[in-house]
N, C-alpha and C positions, 0 to 999 in steps of 0.2 A: 502494499501499501503506497502511496508518494506522500510524503510530508508534507501539509499545507503550510507555505512560509510565506508570513504579512511582511511585506518589507515596510517601514516605516523610512520618509526620507521626505526632505528639503530642509521645513523646521521655517521659528522665526528667531529668525538669528543672520549675525551677517556671515556665517560660513553655509548661509540656502545653496551658496551654488557648489561648495564641494560637495554637499552634502547629494546634490544630485548626480555629481560626477563619480561618487562613491557608487549610488546606486544602479549606477549605468553600468559599470565598470565589473561590480557583482552579478548582475543581470545578465551580462553576456559572458560571465565562468560560471552559470549555474551548469549543471547536469539536468534538464527537465524530463529524463525518465526518472529522477529521483522526487522531486521537488510539484507542486501546482503550488505556482504563484500568486500571489493575489497584494498588488499594488494599495499602499493608500500615500498621498502625494498633499504634505502639509505645507502651505502658502506661505507667503510670508508673513502676512496679516494673520498667520495662525491657523484657517481653515483648516479641515482635514477631507481630503478629495478622496473618492474612493475609484478607484482606475475599473476595466476588465482585466479579469485573468490572464498574465504572459504564460504565452506555450513557447516562446523561443525567440533568439535574439532582436535588438535591435537595433536601426541604423543610427539613430540623432538623441543626445541627450533631449531634446525636446519633446518626444514621446513622452516624458516620465511629467510632462506638465497637463493636466486632466482638466477638462471643463469646469469651470465652477457650478452647475446646475447640479452636481452629484454631491453638495459640499455636505460634510458630517461635521456637526457643531454643536455645543453647548447651547441651548433656546430655552431661553422661559418662555411657556406656555401660557397665552391671554385667559386662560378658563382656571389657573390654579398658581400660585406662586412655588409649584416647587419647580425644579431642574432636570432637566432629561438631558444624558449622555446616549448621541448618537452610538459614536464607537463602544457598547459595549458588553460585555461578553453575549448576548446575545446577538450581534451582528459581526463578531470577530469568531463565535467560532458557533459552529453548526451539530446540533446533536448527532451524539455518537462518535465524532473527530476529535476531541478535544485531546486525542493519544497521541494523535499525528499532527498536533501544530504548535508552529512553533515563531515568534516574532522574532523579525530582524531589525532593532532598530538602527537605522543608517544614517544617525543624526552629528553634526557636530556643534559643538559651541552651547551658549546656554536654551533653554525653551527642549532639550534633546539629550543630551552628552551630560547633565548636570546631574541627573535623580529626579526631573519633573517627569519624563514621562516614564521611566522606571518604576516610578511608586504608583504610576497609572496600572503598572501592568501586573504591581506584585497587588493590589487592591483587587483587580481583575481574576489573579488567581491566572497568570496565562504565562507559560514559557519562554524564555525570549534571551536572546544572544548577547553575552558578554555581562557588564560590570551591574553588580546590583545600585539600591540607593546609596549606598555611603560611598561607596570606593567612586562613584560615580560624580557624588555632591564634592567628596574632597580630594579627590584628582583633577577636577574643572578646575577650582579656586586655589591658582599659586601659591595663595599665601597659608588656607589652612595647606596644602600639599607636605611645603615645605617644614613646618610645624612635626608632619606625620613621619617625615625623611630624619628631619633632626632625632626625632626619638629613636626612630632605628640605627642610628649611628652610621647613619651615611651622609660625605661630606657633598655640602656646597656650595656654591659661591656664594661669598656673601651680600645683604641683601636687606633694603629700607621698604616697608610697607607703609602706605599714605593711602590715608582716605579725603577722600573729592571735597569735602567740607574743611580740613585739614591744610589744604592749598588753595582752598576760597578766601578763608581765613585769617590764613598766618604764611603766607606763600614765602615770603625769607626768610623764617625759620624753617623751614620742609628746607628750601635750598640747601641753607647752610648746615641740617642735620645731615643730607647726603652727603652733600662734600666732605664734612668731616668722616663719616662712614667708610667711604667711597673712593674712588680714585677711579679720570678720568680715563677712556670711555667707560659710560655706561649703558646699560642698556634696560629701556623703559617699558612694564608691560600690563597690560590691562588683565589683573587680575580673575580674570573666565572666559579668555576668550582663546581658540588656539589658533592653526594655521598662520603662523604670525602677521596676525589682524592687529592691528593698531600699532605694532611693534616697532620704536625707533631705536634707533645708538645714538646718545650722547658723546659729543667730545668737549665741551665745553659750558658754560650756563646759559650763555645763548640757545643753541641748541636743546641741552635739558628743559627747559621751557616747554619751548616749542613740543618738545614728547612729551613732555606732560600732558599737555594743552589737546595732543592726538591722543592720546590713551584714556583721556576723560571722558572721550567720546564716546568710547562703549562700555567703559563699567565706569562703575562710582568707586571703586578698590583696586589701588595699580600696587605692583611691583616694579621698584629701581634695583638691579641689579647688577655687581661688579664684572665688567668684562674682560675675559679673560683669553691671551690666546695660547688656542686649544684646537685639537682636533676636534670635531662633531662624530658621535660614533654611537649607534643605536643597536637596541636588542631588542627581539621580539619574544615576546612570552605568552605562551598559552595552558593553558590547562586550569582549573579549579582548585583543589585541596594540596596538590603536588605540580605545581607547574611546571612546564620545561623550556630550557632557552633555544634561541635558534643559533648561528652562525652570526657575529656582529657585521654591520655594516656601516662606512662610512661617509658623509654627506662632504661633499670638494664643488664649493661653489663658482664658475667658472669667472673668468675676468677678473682685472687686476684690480678696479673697480668695486669686484665684492664686496660685500660690509661685513655680511650673516643668509646664512640661509635662509631667503625671506619670499614673502607670499606671492611674488612675482618671480621667483627663484622653484617655488616649491609649483607652481599652476600655470604658469604664464609662458616664461619660455623653455622652457625641456629641453634643458642644455645643462643641469648641474646633472656633474656623475658621481654617481653611487658607486664605492668599489664595496663589492660583496666578495667575498669576505672581506673585511678590512684587515689591514697588515698590521699586528698587533703580539707584543710579546705572548707569550701561553699564558704569564702569571698575572697580568695585563686583563687578558681574556677571562679568566677564571675569576679574578676579581668581581668584571663587570656583570658574569653571570650570576655571583651572591649577592651584591646592590640588588640588582635587577630581579631577584627572589624575594627578598628583604621587602622592597619594595612592594612588589604584587602581595604580600602576604601583610605587611604593613597594614594596606588600605581596603583590604579584606576583598582582594581582586578578584575575580571570573572570569574565564573565556580568553579574553585577551589583554593584552597590555603592549604598549611601545615604550619602553625608558631610552630616555637621550640622556646623553654624555657627554661631557668633555672629556679630552684628557691631552695632556703637555706635554710636551718635548720633554719633560723629566720622569715620566708617567704616575703625574699628578692625578686623580680620577673625580670629578664633580657630577656627582648627578643633575640633570638643569629640570627635567617634570617628567611625567610618568603622562600618556594617551591614551584613554580608557575605551575611543574608540577611533583607531588611527585611520585615516584614507586608507580605500581601496582601488581608488586611480590608477591609473598604465604605468604611473613614475610616483607609485608612492612606493615605501622602504618595507611596511609591514610583512606585505605578501608576497618580494620580493626576495624577502630576509629566509622565510620560511623554504619557498622555490628552491633556493642554494642550499637550504636544508634539508630537502628532499621531499617535502610536501607540496605538491604542486598545488595549485590554485583552485581549483575546481574541488579538491581533495581536504584544502582547508576550511574552506565554508563549511563540507558536510561535518567535518573536525568540530566547529565552531558549536555546528547545529545539535549533534549528539551530546555536548558540554552543555548546552541549555537543557538536554532534556534532563541530564543527570543533576545537576542543580537544581531542578524544577522538581522533581522526584526525593532527593533529598530533605530537599524544604518540605513538602510535602508529606516526608516522614514524622518531622513532628508532631508533641503533644501542642494541643492549643485550648486546653480545657485541664481545671483540675482534680485530680481524682484524689476520694477517700482514701 
C-alpha cells in the first residue's frame, strides 16, 4: 500500500520562495510507486491551498502555486462564535488510512520551521517528517540555540544578542556594547531566519548600523557574531534516538569579492563550490561528528538536521548553527552529503518518512492518563 504523503510548502515567511524550490526538488525525486502525493500550498498571506494529487514529476516551480478558489483557512462562522479549522483531522486523513499517512512540512523560516506547524500536527496527532516543537523552535531562534549549545559544551564564536527596543532606545549604548565584546568584522543576523536572509557583514561602525537596521526589518531580536577567518564545513545528521552523520562538506564561495555564503550564492548564482567530502584531518572530522550529535540530541532533534561549523586554519572548531529543515534544492548541501555517503536522494526521502512513522509510533505508545 502506498504511503499518503502530504507536502506542506510555501509559508508566510521571507523564505517562501526557497520552500517552493525545496518542494519542487523533493517532488521530482519521489518514487511515485511508493507514495500518494497530496500537495498543500501555503501562500504568503498564510492561506492554505489544497492542490490536486501529484502523480509524476513537475516541469516548473510555478506549477506548485494553486488557485485561491481552493483555500483552506481558519474562518469564523456567522452563525456562531466558534472557529473551524478546515485543515483538520477529517480533511487531512481519510477513514482507514491513518497508518499510511505522513506529513512532510517543507517549510523554511518562521510560521513553519519554528515549531508552529509542528504544534498543529502534534495536536492533530499526525506523523510528520523532521524535528518536533521544541527542537524546531529552539533551533530557529539563534539566541536560544546558542544557550543550548553552550550547555552541551559545544564551542561557538562570541556573540551579542540585541532586542529591537534596545536598539530603538539606546542605540549608542548597544553599539558600544558590541564594540567592547567583539572586534570587526562582525556578522549581524535576524534571530529567527535562515537561508542567509537579512544577514550582513559589518566592518566598521557605519556598516554595523546599516546591518542592524537591515536585520531588524526581519525580526525583533537579532544576534551580532564575531567574524572569524575559517572554512565553512557542514555535516548532515539523520535519525531519531541514535542519529548518524554523513561525510563532511565544505562551502567555498567563488570570487575574490565573496564575503560569505549569502542568499545570492545559495540560490541565485549557482556557482558556489561544494567540496564533498571536505578535506579534513580525521581527528577534526570525528570532533565535528561528536559536536553534531551532541547538538542534535541537546535540541531533542528527530529526523534530520544540518550542522554548520567554522574550522580555522589551526583546526579550531566553532558550531555556527543547525538547521532542522535544510533545503532540498538541486544546490543544497544536505541531500548531497547523504548521496556522497551512499544514500541517494530518493532513498533519503523514504528514510525520513520511515523515521517520522517511527517517532509517531513511539509517541503514541506513551501513557496520557493516570492509573490507580
